[in-house]
N, C-alpha and C positions, 0 to 999 in steps of 0.2 A: 535175598538180605532184607527187601522191603519188607516183607512178610515179618521177619523177624523185628524189626526196628517199630510197626504196625502195634504187634502183640507186646513189645517192651513197654509201648507209653501208658499201656494200660496197669504197670505194676509200678511202685516206687523204686525210686533210686536206691541200690543197696541191698533190695531185696533178696531172700533166694531166686525167685523167679527172672528176675532182672539179673543177677549172675549169671543163671542158668543159660538165658538167651544170650547174653553177651558170650559166654563160652560157645555155645551151637554158633555163633556168626563167626567167633575166630577159628574155629574146627572149619565151618565152609568154603571160608577165604583159603585157609591151608590146602581144601582138596581141589580148590579148584587152580590155585598156584602150583599145585604138584600136576597136574591134567596138563596144565599150560608145558611145564619144563619136560614133561614125558611124549609130548605131542606138538612140540615146535612147528611153526607155521614153514 
């Protein structure tokens, strides 16, 4: 997640690259949440 933020900082807000990185970040959060749901503590 931190890496996506660092890479995103190199692109202007609203650019295609920025939007793609935002989508990737949301997808990563989704995968992490699904993993937590399927493997509760």
